C-alpha positions as CSV (number, residue, x, y, z in Angstrom):
1,M,102.1,118.8,138.4
2,S,103.3,116.7,135.5
3,T,104.7,118.1,132.3
4,K,101.8,116.6,130.3
5,T,99.2,118.3,132.5
6,I,101.0,121.7,132.1
7,L,101.1,121.3,128.3
8,V,97.4,120.3,128.1
9,A,96.5,123.3,130.3
10,L,98.6,125.7,128.1
11,G,97.0,124.3,124.9
12,I,93.5,124.8,126.3
13,L,94.4,128.3,127.4
14,C,95.8,129.2,123.9
15,F,92.8,127.8,122.2
16,A,90.4,129.8,124.5
17,L,92.4,133.0,124.0
18,R,92.6,132.6,120.2
19,G,88.8,132.2,119.8
20,P,87.0,131.1,116.7
21,S,88.4,133.7,114.3
22,Q,91.0,136.4,114.3
23,T,89.7,138.0,111.1
24,S,88.5,141.6,111.0
25,S,85.1,142.2,109.7
26,I,82.8,144.9,108.5
27,S,79.4,143.9,107.1
28,S,76.5,145.8,105.9
29,A,73.0,144.7,105.2
30,P,70.0,146.8,104.4
31,G,69.3,148.8,107.5
32,K,72.4,147.6,109.5
33,L,76.2,148.0,109.8
34,V,78.2,145.6,111.8
35,V,81.8,146.5,112.5
36,S,84.3,144.6,114.6
37,S,86.2,146.6,117.2
38,D,89.5,146.3,115.4
39,Q,87.9,148.2,112.4
40,F,86.7,151.3,114.3
41,S,88.8,153.4,112.1
42,A,86.4,152.7,109.2
43,V,83.2,153.7,111.1
44,Q,83.3,157.4,110.2
45,Q,83.5,156.7,106.5
46,L,80.7,154.1,106.7
47,L,78.5,156.7,108.4
48,D,79.3,159.3,105.9
49,D,78.5,157.0,103.0
50,Q,75.2,155.9,104.6
51,A,74.2,159.5,105.3
52,K,74.8,160.5,101.6
53,Q,72.5,157.6,100.6
54,G,69.7,159.0,102.8
55,Y,70.1,156.9,105.9
56,S,70.1,158.0,109.5
57,V,71.2,156.1,112.6
58,S,68.3,154.5,114.5
59,T,70.0,152.2,117.0
60,I,73.5,151.6,118.3
61,S,74.7,148.6,120.4
62,Y,78.0,146.9,121.2
63,H,78.3,143.2,121.8
64,S,81.1,140.9,122.9
65,S,81.0,137.3,124.0
66,F,82.7,136.2,127.2
67,K,85.4,134.5,125.1
68,D,86.1,137.8,123.2
69,L,85.6,140.2,126.1
70,Y,89.2,141.4,126.3
71,R,90.0,141.3,122.6
72,K,87.2,142.4,120.4
73,G,83.5,142.7,120.0
74,R,81.2,144.1,117.4
75,L,79.4,147.5,117.0
76,E,76.0,147.2,115.5
77,I,74.5,150.4,114.0
78,G,70.8,150.2,112.9
79,L,69.9,152.5,110.0
80,K,66.6,153.9,108.7
81,V,65.7,155.7,105.5
82,T,65.2,159.5,105.7
83,D,63.4,161.7,103.3
84,V,66.4,163.6,102.0
85,Q,69.8,162.3,101.1
86,G,72.6,164.0,103.0
87,K,70.2,165.5,105.5
88,R,72.4,164.5,108.5
89,E,76.1,164.4,109.3
90,Y,77.7,162.1,111.9
91,R,80.8,162.1,114.0
92,F,82.2,158.8,115.4
93,L,84.4,159.4,118.5
94,T,86.7,157.1,120.4
95,T,88.1,158.6,123.6
96,E,90.0,157.5,126.7
97,L,87.8,156.2,129.5
98,E,88.2,159.5,131.5
99,A,85.2,161.7,132.2
100,F,87.0,165.0,131.5
101,V,88.3,163.7,128.1
102,L,84.9,162.5,127.1
103,A,83.3,165.8,128.1
104,R,85.9,167.8,126.2
105,E,85.5,165.8,123.0
106,L,81.7,165.9,123.2
107,S,81.7,169.6,123.8
108,E,84.1,170.4,121.0
109,N,81.8,168.6,118.5
110,G,78.7,170.0,120.2
111,A,80.0,173.5,119.5
112,K,79.8,172.5,115.8
113,G,76.2,171.5,116.2
114,F,76.7,167.7,116.8
115,R,74.4,166.2,119.4
116,L,75.2,162.9,121.2
117,L,72.9,160.0,120.3
118,R,71.4,158.7,123.4
119,P,72.6,155.0,123.4
120,T,76.2,156.3,123.4
121,P,78.8,156.8,124.8
122,I,79.5,153.1,125.3
123,P,82.3,152.2,127.7
124,L,84.3,149.2,126.7
125,E,87.6,147.4,127.2
126,L,89.8,146.0,124.4
127,G,93.0,144.0,124.5
128,L,94.3,141.1,126.6
129,V,97.9,141.9,127.4
130,R,97.6,145.7,127.1
131,T,93.9,146.6,127.8
132,R,92.5,149.8,126.3
133,D,89.6,151.2,128.2
134,M,87.7,153.7,126.1
135,F,84.4,155.3,125.2
136,I,82.8,155.1,121.7
137,A,80.2,157.7,120.8
138,I,78.2,158.7,117.8
139,M,77.0,162.3,117.4
140,E,74.5,163.6,114.8
141,R,73.9,167.0,113.3
142,P,70.9,167.9,111.0
143,R,72.3,170.1,108.3
144,D,69.8,172.9,108.9
145,S,70.3,173.0,112.7
146,R,71.8,176.1,114.4
147,D,71.8,174.6,117.9
148,E,75.1,174.1,119.9
149,Y,75.6,171.6,122.7
150,T,77.8,171.6,125.8
151,Y,78.5,168.4,127.8
152,R,79.5,167.5,131.3
153,V,80.3,164.0,132.5
154,V,80.1,163.1,136.1
155,A,81.9,159.9,137.1
156,Y,81.2,158.4,140.5
157,R,81.4,155.2,142.4
158,R,78.8,156.2,145.1
159,L,75.9,158.4,144.3
160,P,75.8,160.3,147.6
161,A,79.4,161.5,147.0
162,A,78.4,162.9,143.6
163,R,75.0,164.2,144.5
164,D,76.1,167.9,145.0
165,N,78.0,167.9,141.7
166,I,74.9,166.5,139.9
167,K,72.6,169.1,141.5
168,Q,75.0,171.9,140.5
169,T,75.2,170.7,136.9
170,L,71.4,170.5,136.8
171,A,71.1,174.0,138.2
172,D,73.5,175.2,135.5
173,G,70.9,174.2,132.9
174,F,72.1,170.7,131.9
175,T,69.8,167.7,131.5
176,E,70.7,164.0,131.7
177,V,71.3,162.4,128.4
178,C,72.4,158.9,129.5
179,R,74.0,157.0,132.3
180,H,76.4,154.0,131.8
181,Q,78.2,151.8,134.3
182,F,81.6,150.3,133.6
183,G,82.8,148.1,136.5
184,P,82.2,150.0,139.7
185,V,82.1,153.5,138.1
186,V,78.9,155.2,136.8
187,Y,79.3,157.8,134.0
188,L,76.5,160.3,133.9
189,V,76.4,162.4,130.7
190,M,74.6,165.7,130.8
191,E,73.8,168.1,128.0
192,K,73.0,171.8,127.6
193,V,71.5,173.2,124.4
194,T,72.1,176.8,123.2
195,N,70.8,178.4,120.0
C-alpha cells in the first residue's frame, strides 16, 4: 500500500468519525425537548422546569445516526399541557447496562412513589474509544399519589432459559412494563404496585 493511499484512508476515517458537528445541544420548542447525549446532566433540571410550568411527559425517544452511533445521539421528550402546574414530578436516571443495577435504581425511586414511564428504560451505547453502555429512564410521580413501586429486571439471551424466572416474577405479583433488546440481550422490566 502506498503512503498516499494510507493518508487518504486516514483522512476519510477522521472525517467520518468527526461527523458534521461536535457541538453540544439542548433545544426546546413548544411541546418538545431535544437533548444531545453529552448534555444528559441537564435533563433533570429541564424536566423540573417543564413540570413547574404545567407540562407532563407524553413521549420519549432516542435517536442516533449510523455516523454518530458510538458517539452521541439525541433524546427527544414530547410534552403536553396538564391542568395544574407542578402536578407531577420527574426523575431522570442513567444507570449501568446491568439488570440488577437498573432494578435497584428503579426500585429505590419507586419506593418514593415514582413510576417508570413505559417507553423507557432505553439501552444505548456512547463513546468510540471507551464505550459506555447504559440505560436512560424517566420516572413520574403525581404529587397526590400514595402508591409505591418495586421493579425487577430479567435479562436474557434465550427466552427458554429465562422462562422459569419470568414465571416466578409474575407469580410474585409483578406485571410486564416493557421489553427492550440491546444486541443479543433482551431486558424485561417488571413492576409491582403497592399502596
